[in-house]
C-alpha positions, -999 to +999 in steps of 0.1 A: +273-047-260+301-032-239+333-019-255+368-026-238+399-012-255+424-039-255+455-016-262+462+019-268+493+010-286+490+010-328+494-024-341+505-026-375+488-051-399+511-070-418+522-052-449+514-068-481+536-060-514+523-031-534+505-049-562+495-024-588+489-052-615+456-045-631+437-075-648+446-110-646+478-128-651+489-163-657+503-183-630+530-207-630+511-238-614+498-265-633+461-269-632+449-300-610+436-333-625+406-351-611+393-388-616+356-391-611+339-409-582+310-430-590+280-443-570+257-468-579+219-476-568+190-497-581+192-531-596+197-552-628+183-535-658+171-504-636+205-488-624+209-453-615+241-435-603+263-403-598+298-391-610+314-365-589+347-344-599+358-312-585+348-282-608+326-301-628+287-300-633+266-323-609+264-357-632+239-384-629+232-414-649+207-442-656+214-477-673+195-506-681+227-530-680+221-564-664+249-560-643+268-528-630+294-525-604+316-496-591+351-508-587+377-494-564+403-491-591+431-505-569+437-535-593+429-519-625+438-484-635+450-458-662+487-456-657+507-422-656+520-433-691+486-435-708+471-405-727+449-396-700+471-407-672+495-380-686+468-355-688+451-360-653+475-384-634+472-419-627+436-432-619+448-456-593+427-459-564+398-440-580+365-457-587+353-466-622+320-485-636+321-518-648+292-529-669+277-558-691+252-556-720+213-560-714+217-596-725+246-616-738+231-618-770+233-597-803+207-569-805+204-568-767+227-538-758+227-519-727+223-482-725+238-459-702+230-422-702+249-394-682+230-363-677+248-332-667+231-303-645+249-278-663+268-279-698+304-293-695+332-272-699+349-277-735+385-292-738+391-300-701+377-331-691+376-367-706+357-401-708+378-432-711+362-465-723+383-497-713+382-535-721+366-529-753+374-564-769+347-589-778+322-561-779+314-525-791+303-491-778+283-465-799+286-431-786+261-403-788+261-369-772+238-336-769+254-304-774+245-274-752+227-260-784+206-291-784+219-305-815+236-341-817+275-339-812+297-350-840+327-370-841+348-337-838+328-326-809+333-359-792+370-352-794+385-387-798+420-386-786+437-423-791+434-460-787+458-477-766+464-508-745+463-498-705+483-531-693+517-525-680+535-541-707+522-513-731+521-487-705+546-487-678+532-476-646+497-494-654+483-525-642+494-561-650+473-580-673+470-618-680+483-630-714+461-629-744+451-659-762+478-657-786+504-653-758+508-617-761+503-591-734+493-554-738+491-555-776+451-553-782+435-522-791+399-510-802+393-493-835+374-460-839+348-454-865+342-417-867+315-421-892+291-442-867+308-429-838+313-465-827+345-479-808+348-517-816+369-545-804+397-565-821+383-582-855+384-616-838+359-605-810+385-623-787+383-615-751+417-597-740+427-570-714+434-536-716+418-526-751+410-488-744+403-454-761+398-417-744+377-388-756+379-352-748+349-333-760+356-302-774+322-285-771+298-279-738+276-312-736+243-316-717+243-354-721+263-383-732+250-419-742+270-452-742+255-481-759+272-515-751+268-545-773+283-581-772+298-596-801+309-628-784+313-645-751+307-628-719+320-593-722+323-564-698+335-527-704+348-499-682+341-463-679+363-437-664+358-397-660+384-372-656+387-337-657+413-306-652+404-275-629+424-241-627+425-216-602+420-180-597+441-164-569+448-128-559+456-104-533+434-076-521+453-041-505+443-007-496+474+018-498+494-011-499+480-028-469+465-062-470+425-064-466+414-093-445+380-107-446+367-092-479+340-111-496+353-123-531+331-138-558+339-157-592+308-160-613+309-184-643+295-177-675+266-201-668+256-182-637+277-204-610+288-182-584+316-191-561+323-173-528+354-170-506+368-143-483+406-129-482+428-142-456+448-122-430+476-115-455+449-101-479+449-132-501+423-155-518+421-183-537+396-205-560+416-236-564+392-260-585+372-241-612+362-255-644+388-246-673+366-223-692+366-187-701+347-156-691+348-154-654+339-125-636+359-118-605+345-093-579+353-081-543+339-057-518+355-027-524+369-005-493+344+026-487+358+057-500+389+041-519+396+043-557+402+011-576+380-012-598+360-040-576+355-062-605+377-079-632+377-108-657+395-139-661+396-169-685+412-202-676+413-216-710+436-196-726+460-223-732+453-262-739+442-279-707+437-248-689+457-223-671+457-209-633+448-171-633+461-142-609+437-113-603+448-087-578+427-058-562+448-029-554+426+000-540+442+032-528+430+066-511+419+094-536+448+117-545+460+139-517+439+120-492+447+090-466+429+061-452+423+043-418+417+010-408+411-013-377+396-044-364+367-053-339+366-086-320+344-106-298+359-127-271+391-129-294+370-137-325+361-114-354+330-093-347+309-090-379+286-066-390+294-041-362+286-005-372+316+019-374+315+054-382+347+078-392+344+113-391+369+139-404+363+171-386+382+192-413+362+174-442+328+165-428+318+155-464+341+126-461+324+107-432+325+070-435+295+048-424+305+012-427+304-023-410+328-048-401+334-077-425+343-115-419+376-107-403+363-079-381+380-054-402+366-020-414+384+008-433+376+042-447+394+065-472+395+101-485+404+118-449+428+145-446+463+138-442+481+145-411+452+154-395+428+137-373+396+115-376+371+102-350+363+067-351+331+055-333+325+016-329+289+003-323+276+039-314+302+044-286+322+074-276+347+083-305+382+077-305+404+104-322+431+090-343+459+108-358+461+104-398+492+098-417+506+112-450+486+110-481+480+074-495+495+060-462+471+038-442+469+046-404+460+015-381+431+024-354+436+007-320+420-026-321+385-028-302+373-059-280+335-060-277+322-076-247+288-091-257+263-102-230+227-111-229+199-110-202+170-130-191+142-123-169+116-144-146+096-144-116+095-161-082+059-173-071+045-196-044+022-227-047-007-201-044+008-182-072+015-153-052+047-135-062+077-135-037+096-105-030+131-101-018+145-132-028+178-139-042+179-155-076+213-170-089+222-183-123+250-207-125+265-218-158+264-253-163+300-254-175+327-243-152+346-225-181+313-207-190+319-178-166+308-169-132+272-169-116+250-140-122+227-129-092+194-108-091+166-100-064+130-104-069+108-072-067+075-068-052+058-084-082+082-114-078+100-106-110+139-106-115+162-095-143+195-115-150+221-092-166+255-099-182+249-134-192+273-150-214+256-157-249+242-191-258+253-206-224+232-233-203+223-218-169+208-234-138+187-208-116+181-213-078+163-190-053+171-184-017+152-204+009+142-233-014+158-259-034+137-253-065+157-249-097+149-242-133+173-247-167+176-222-197+199-215-225+209-179-227+203-159-261+229-156-290+235-117-288+228-085-268+193-080-283+180-115-270+161-114-237+151-150-226+121-158-202+130-184-178+104-207-165+087-197-129+105-205-098+075-219-077+083-221-039+062-233-010+036-208+001+042-194+037+023-213+066-006-194+078-010-193+120-044-202+134-065-172+148-064-167+185-101-169+200-116-138+213-136-140+245-171-121+241-184-108+275-221-118+286-242-086+291-259-082+326-297-079+329-308-044+337-312-039+376-352-039+386-346-019+420-340+016+424-306+024+436-297+049+463-302+085+454-269+106+453-265+134+477-266+169+463-286+190+444-303+166+419-336+150+425-341+128+452-365+102+435-361+079+406-336+055+394-298+066+395-279+068+364-260+039+353-225+042+364-207+017+339-198-007+367-207-045+361-233-055+388-236-091+378-209-105+397-217-085+429-255-096+428-245-132+425-222-130+456-250-112+473-275-139+467-253-166+480-247-148+511-284-144+516-289-183+509-263-190+534-275-167+559-311-183+556-298-218+559-281-208+590-313-195+606-331-225+597-305-248+611-307-227+645-342-227+644-348-265+642-320-272+668-339-248+691-370-267+688-354-301+694-339-288+727-372-277+737-389-310+727-364-330+749-369-306+779-405-315+776 
């Protein structure tokens, strides 16, 4: 990594309000209501499905109903003036489950069992059973403790008719056989946990009841049986969620990027990070008590990093505010800064803050999700040395006690590298070639150039991370492609660039002289004081050509003498 200081000016972080609150406090916003989303799979008498709601345990169900259908909720719904509509808002546009019994005969009920992955919250969710007229529904449930739920545990709320004639804002129902509309309601028997339609088993519209369980449940079973005709019944789920929110500060300045967790009593963990202004929010939590809220505390600071909160302190739930206000220890001060990479927060970058006047106060930390770091416990009105990613430290003047000083921001320029080699078709290394890596995308930076060494190898430095490149080599049209690594520690090995081997010239033939035979006649002796007999020493001259020439002259001479002799004889013969 290379460091580049963007600016030497101190840029102040947005100051947050000095929140010195301790613990949790209720918020004014009302908890949010949600209606369940149903899915369905399988076939007649062997259905499976799911129900999904924000802040509610994962829910699955099975059913042996001869016919089950998920309905959109656009034509039939629970209006805002019904009991559940007032608690959770209108269900219009939200799905519900429409079911028939196993068979349209007495003693042939369908059984639908909902199973919750975790125990449900108590008092903040409901199930609604609609169109119960010529039929009956028996309810059973299992408590978190394992026992069967009682009528009180099921939390029966009321019976009503959901048609618009009885509930303004609801759907419009056809008239009942007696000419009335929106008048029919079922009856609830707490002793048998059974909801039964009208006494005449007459098929009507809108007869509904709703329940809000008062204890955590692990399962809910609905047994639906025909009394007459061809009845159907409807099931809705609804729940309320509440929020935990807050702000994290250090000496009154917001802390961005801090990790905050909320742990439910059953062990479910929710996680988020603080925003630029130090705030955080968990907007859709189950309405239960006993949450533990925790934050990553700034190093060297005072203040508790954990708190507890309950969302069920009032009926239906209440939002809670949990602030985290940290401070420098008494008579000390704090510093903070940010590190970015190509304009984005640089995460997990090591930072060392040293106080020359108090070496024991040295802070070693890393940047968080917002690229933010801080340290506390330093000498006021002094100086500290801040080193980012092991680079040369920057001297920063500290402020007064319990006053945060902002360090100039630092920009990291992160690059990666790649290695490769150039060989010829004989697999011999090719030295001295220029290798160029060009990004495939025009906005991914400029080309990177290297030269091969004697072993044909090259190294490309300064590549942009996670970028597609095309590599070419001088003197050839051959290219290879690769993608650079994700950070400075990644070195990618590029496929070999194979170029044509150089042509080898044909060798020039060498003429080998023919050795002459040794002379057989004695050469003329040299004058001087040497001996006058014996052969002369070989002088190094090549005698072959001379001997050939002499032989030719001798033959010519002999031929000429013969010619003259024959001619002379001829003349003599003519005279005679």
